[in-house]
C-alpha positions in Angstrom: 0.0 0.0 0.0 1.0 3.6 -0.5 0.1 5.5 2.7 0.3 9.2 3.5 0.7 9.9 7.2 0.2 13.3 8.7 1.5 14.2 12.2 0.3 17.3 14.0 2.2 19.6 16.3 1.6 17.7 19.6 2.7 14.4 17.8 6.1 16.0 17.0 6.2 18.4 20.0 9.8 17.5 21.0 12.7 15.2 20.0 11.4 12.3 21.9 8.1 12.5 20.1 9.8 12.9 16.8 11.8 9.7 17.4 8.6 7.9 18.4 7.0 9.0 15.1 10.1 7.9 13.2 9.7 4.4 14.8 6.0 4.3 13.7 7.0 5.3 10.2 9.7 2.6 9.9 7.3 0.0 11.3 4.8 0.9 8.6 7.5 0.6 5.9 8.6 -2.8 7.3 5.0 -4.0 6.9 5.5 -3.6 3.2 4.2 -0.1 2.6 5.5 3.0 0.8 5.1 6.0 3.1 4.8 9.7 2.5 4.8 11.8 5.7 3.4 15.3 6.1 4.2 17.2 9.3 3.1 20.3 11.2 5.4 22.6 13.2 6.3 21.5 16.7 3.6 22.4 19.2 3.8 26.0 20.2 6.3 26.9 17.4 3.9 28.8 15.2 2.6 30.9 18.1 6.1 31.7 19.1 6.9 32.9 15.6 3.7 35.0 15.5 4.8 36.6 18.8 8.2 37.4 17.4 6.7 39.0 14.3 4.5 41.3 16.4 7.5 42.2 18.6 9.4 43.2 15.4 6.5 45.1 13.8 3.1 46.4 14.9 1.7 45.4 11.6 3.8 42.7 9.8 3.1 42.2 6.2 1.3 39.0 5.2 4.0 38.1 2.7 6.8 38.2 5.3 4.5 36.4 7.8 4.2 33.5 5.3 8.0 33.3 4.9 8.4 33.3 8.6 5.7 30.9 9.6 6.6 28.3 6.9 9.9 27.8 8.7 8.3 26.0 11.6 7.3 23.0 9.4 10.7 22.9 7.7 12.4 22.4 11.0 10.2 19.4 11.9 10.6 18.0 8.4 14.4 17.9 8.6 14.5 16.6 12.1 12.0 13.8 11.3 13.9 12.7 8.2 17.1 12.6 10.3 15.4 10.4 12.9 14.1 8.0 10.2 17.6 7.7 8.8 19.0 7.1 12.2 16.8 4.0 12.3 18.4 2.7 9.2 15.9 3.7 6.5 16.4 6.2 3.7 14.4 9.4 4.1 14.3 12.8 2.3 12.8 16.0 3.6 11.0 18.3 1.2 9.5 21.7 1.6 5.9 22.2 0.4 7.2 23.8 -2.8 9.8 21.1 -3.4 6.9 18.7 -3.2 5.2 20.6 -6.0 2.3 22.3 -4.0 1.2 25.2 -6.1 -1.2 27.7 -4.6 -2.9 31.0 -5.4 -1.4 34.2 -4.2 -3.6 34.9 -1.1 -1.0 35.1 1.7 -1.7 33.5 5.1 -4.7 31.5 3.7 -3.8 30.4 0.2 -5.7 27.7 -1.7 -4.0 24.8 -3.4 -4.4 25.0 -7.2 -2.5 21.9 -8.1 0.2 19.5 -7.0 2.8 18.4 -9.5 4.3 15.7 -7.2 6.8 14.2 -9.6 9.7 14.6 -7.1 7.6 12.8 -4.5 6.9 9.9 -6.8 10.5 9.6 -7.9 11.8 9.5 -4.3 9.2 6.8 -3.4 10.3 4.7 -6.4 13.9 5.0 -5.2 12.9 3.6 -1.8 12.8 6.8 0.3 10.4 7.7 3.0 9.3 11.2 1.8 8.8 13.7 4.6 7.0 16.9 3.5 6.5 20.2 5.3 2.7 20.8 5.5 0.9 24.1 5.7 2.8 25.7 2.8 3.2 26.0 -0.9 4.4 28.4 -3.6 2.8 30.5 -6.3 3.3 29.5 -9.9 4.3 32.9 -11.3 6.7 34.7 -9.0 7.5 31.8 -6.7 6.2 33.5 -3.6 6.1 31.3 -0.4 2.5 30.9 0.9 0.8 29.3 3.8 -2.6 27.6 3.9 -4.0 28.9 7.1 -4.4 27.2 10.5 -4.7 23.4 10.2 -3.3 23.6 6.7 -1.1 20.5 7.2 -4.3 18.4 7.1 -5.1 19.9 3.7 -1.5 19.3 2.5 -1.7 15.6 3.5 -5.0 14.9 1.8 -4.0 16.9 -1.3 -0.8 14.9 -1.6 -2.6 11.6 -1.0 -4.8 12.5 -3.9 -1.9 13.6 -6.1 0.1 10.4 -5.6 -3.0 8.1 -5.7 -2.4 6.9 -2.1 -4.5 4.0 -0.8 -5.0 5.7 2.6 -4.4 9.0 4.3 -3.8 8.7 8.1 -4.2 11.8 10.2 -2.3 11.3 13.4 -3.2 13.7 16.2 -3.6 13.8 20.0 -7.0 12.2 20.0 -7.7 8.6 18.9 -10.6 9.4 16.5 -13.7 11.4 15.9 -16.1 11.5 18.9 -19.8 12.3 19.2 -18.7 15.5 20.9 -15.8 16.9 22.9 -15.0 14.3 25.6 -13.7 17.1 27.8 -17.3 18.4 28.0 -19.1 15.1 27.9 -17.0 12.3 29.4 -19.6 9.8 28.0 -18.9 10.9 24.4 -18.4 7.9 22.1 -15.7 7.4 19.5 -17.2 6.7 16.0 -15.9 3.8 14.0 -16.7 5.6 10.8 -18.3 8.8 9.6 -19.4 10.1 6.2 -17.4 12.8 4.4 -20.5 15.1 4.6 -20.9 14.7 8.4 -17.2 15.2 9.0 -17.2 18.3 6.8 -20.1 19.7 8.8 -18.4 18.8 12.1 -15.2 20.4 11.0 -16.8 23.6 9.7 -19.0 23.9 12.9 -16.1 23.9 15.4 -14.8 20.3 15.8 -11.0 20.6 15.6 -10.2 17.0 14.7 -9.8 17.8 11.0 -9.5 21.0 9.0 -12.5 21.8 6.9 -10.8 22.2 3.5 -9.0 18.9 4.0 -12.4 17.1 4.4 -13.8 18.9 1.4 -10.7 17.8 -0.7 -11.0 14.2 0.6 -14.7 14.2 -0.3 -14.1 15.6 -3.8 -11.3 13.1 -4.7 -12.7 10.2 -2.5 -9.5 9.9 -0.5 -10.1 7.5 2.4 -9.0 9.2 5.7 -8.4 7.6 9.1 -8.1 9.8 12.2 -5.8 8.2 14.7 -3.7 9.0 17.8 0.1 9.0 17.6 0.2 8.2 21.3 -1.3 4.7 21.1 -2.1 2.0 18.6 -5.9 2.1 18.9 -8.0 1.9 15.7 -9.2 5.3 14.6 -12.2 6.7 12.8 -12.6 6.1 9.1 -13.9 9.1 7.1 -15.5 7.7 4.0 -18.4 7.7 1.5 -21.9 7.5 3.0 -23.5 4.1 3.2 -27.1 3.0 4.0 -26.3 2.1 7.7 -25.2 5.7 8.4 -28.7 6.9 7.6 -30.2 4.8 10.4 -28.5 7.2 12.9 -30.4 10.4 13.1 -27.8 12.6 14.9 -24.1 11.6 14.7 -22.6 14.4 16.7 -22.8 17.8 18.5 -20.3 20.5 17.6 -19.7 24.0 19.0 -17.8 27.0 18.0 -16.9 29.9 20.2 -14.8 31.7 17.5 -17.9 33.6 16.4 -18.8 37.3 16.4 -22.2 38.8 15.4 -22.5 42.1 13.6 -25.8 43.8 13.2 -26.4 46.7 10.8 -29.2 48.7 12.3 -32.0 50.3 10.3 -30.8 49.5 6.7 -33.1 50.8 3.9 -35.3 47.9 2.9 -34.7 47.9 -0.9 -33.1 45.6 -3.5 -29.3 45.5 -3.7 -28.5 46.5 -0.1 -27.4 43.0 1.1 -25.4 42.5 -2.1 -23.4 45.7 -1.5 -22.8 44.8 2.1 -21.6 41.2 1.6 -19.6 41.9 -1.5 -17.4 44.3 0.4 -16.8 41.7 3.1 -16.2 38.9 0.6 -13.6 41.0 -1.2 -11.7 41.2 2.0 -11.6 37.3 2.1 -13.8 37.2 5.3 -16.1 34.3 5.5 -19.7 35.1 6.5 -21.7 32.3 8.1 -25.2 32.8 9.5 -27.3 35.7 8.1 -30.6 37.0 9.6 -32.6 39.8 8.1 -35.5 41.0 10.2 -38.9 41.5 8.5 -39.5 45.2 7.8 -42.7 46.2 9.5 -43.1 49.5 7.6 -41.3 48.6 4.4 -38.7 51.3 5.0 -35.9 49.9 7.1 -34.7 46.6 8.5 -31.8 45.1 10.6 -29.3 42.7 9.1 -27.3 40.5 11.4 -24.5 38.1 10.4 -21.7 36.1 11.9 -18.0 36.1 11.1 -15.0 34.4 12.7 -14.0 36.3 15.8 -10.5 36.7 14.5 -11.9 38.7 11.5 -14.4 40.7 13.6 -12.3 43.9 13.9 -11.7 44.1 10.2 -15.3 43.1 9.4 -16.6 45.8 11.8 -14.5 48.5 10.0 -15.7 47.4 6.6 -19.3 47.2 7.8 -19.2 50.6 9.3 -17.9 52.1 6.1 -20.6 50.5 4.0 -23.3 51.3 6.6 -22.6 55.0 6.2 -22.9 54.6 2.4 -26.2 52.8 2.7 -27.7 55.3 5.2 -28.0 52.8 8.1 -28.2 54.1 11.7 -25.1 52.1 12.9 -23.4 48.8 13.5 -23.3 46.7 16.6 -20.7 44.0 17.4 -21.2 41.2 19.9 -18.6 38.5 20.5 -19.9 36.8 23.6 -21.7 34.2 21.5 -21.3 30.6 20.3 -22.7 28.4 17.6 -24.1 25.0 18.7 -24.9 22.4 16.1 -26.2 18.9 15.6 -25.1 16.9 12.6 -26.3 13.6 11.0 -27.1 12.2 7.5 -30.1 10.5 9.1 -31.8 13.9 9.3 -32.7 13.6 5.6 -35.1 10.8 6.4 -36.3 11.6 9.9 -38.6 14.4 10.9 -38.8 16.4 14.1 -35.0 16.7 14.7 -34.9 20.5 14.7 -38.0 20.7 17.0 -36.3 18.4 19.5 -33.2 20.5 19.5 -35.2 23.8 20.1 -37.3 22.2 22.8 -34.2 20.8 24.6 -32.5 24.2 24.6 -35.8 25.9 25.7 -36.2 23.5 28.6 -32.8 24.6 29.9 -33.6 28.4 29.4 -31.1 28.8 26.6 -32.2 31.5 24.2 -31.7 31.1 20.5 -30.5 34.3 18.6 -30.4 32.8 15.1 -30.9 29.5 13.3 -29.4 28.0 10.2 -30.0 24.6 8.7 -28.9 22.3 5.9 -30.0 18.8 4.9 -27.8 17.2 7.6 -27.3 19.9 10.2 -29.1 22.4 12.5 -27.2 25.3 14.0 -28.2 27.8 16.7 -26.5 30.9 17.9 -26.6 31.2 21.7 -24.8 33.1 24.5 -21.2 31.8 24.9 -21.8 31.2 28.6 -24.3 28.4 27.8 -22.1 26.5 25.4 -21.0 23.6 27.6 -24.6 23.2 29.0 -26.0 23.1 25.5 -23.5 20.5 24.4 -24.3 18.3 27.4 -28.1 18.5 27.2 -28.2 18.0 23.4 -25.8 15.0 23.6 -28.1 13.5 26.2 -31.3 14.4 24.4 -30.2 12.5 21.2 -28.8 9.6 23.3 -25.4 9.8 21.5 -23.6 7.9 24.3 -25.6 4.8 23.5 -24.4 4.1 20.0 
């Protein structure tokens, strides 16, 4: 088999952990497999580099930040290749661009456009373990170094697995699979043996930190089988794969939450065509992702309020842009609230079962948790609530849908 293994920051957090990872890699090779490894920076290294950048400059440029932050993964890559060679197996360390990861030119959150991968394939055929720096790539034109955003090493791994036609992509992390919710909040949370791409995508986009959203989207598009496993034990992980009929029997698969949310409300916007388009185009042009949108019904046909959520990390920039456009539109003002959280239930079984949303709303109401906004899809229901109720909401919903019972 050709296996791509990805190791996160905690898995390669120090030299002892790197040596342990090297032993796992060599063990996999001795079982008759070809192995490509994608690594993150050592735990805490990226935050350290960000801190140094802000000590050097009050407003460091995104281009220089990419050059700086990409160094963290390169360090791990070289050390891990050395550790594999110390165990008697050939290994070669490659940067993202040496591996042929070509991206667009959006610094700090670039998108992968293609992977050439010839050098990776050549090294594999020559008997090397190929160790690749995740989270990074290069632009095709001017050869600018780019990074893929937080969690980008997951995306690197899945994209490389697709490019080299790997049989399996193993994501090694500090948890031993995907759970029905965060076990730190609900100790009875159950590890799932398998989960559909769609459910995993929703869980990732709604706050579950096991896998990065774009990596799941990529895996789903190219049907890359992904296993989430722990690098700290040999327990079987969770397989992320295509949906099957058995999966629809389970109404709700998991509960997710996201505290990285901020809500902006544009007050008294003129209620006429084109207003929302102008507002959200300006925000989209700044590469800020808008999630939930609520527009109040105008009682007099003259003015209405528009509320929407953005990642908390983008809230300051979003507020500035929204205030600018609010003046142009003749709105009364803009309010920002960041003491909020999004709580969600996910399950492909929702397609064929009724009453799921009603049960969620009733459960929250019974515990005096107010809902500020609601958004739905075929397989998920999300509610915006006060941040202080997050843990309570997770517990009562997990219990209401009997997720501990399997």
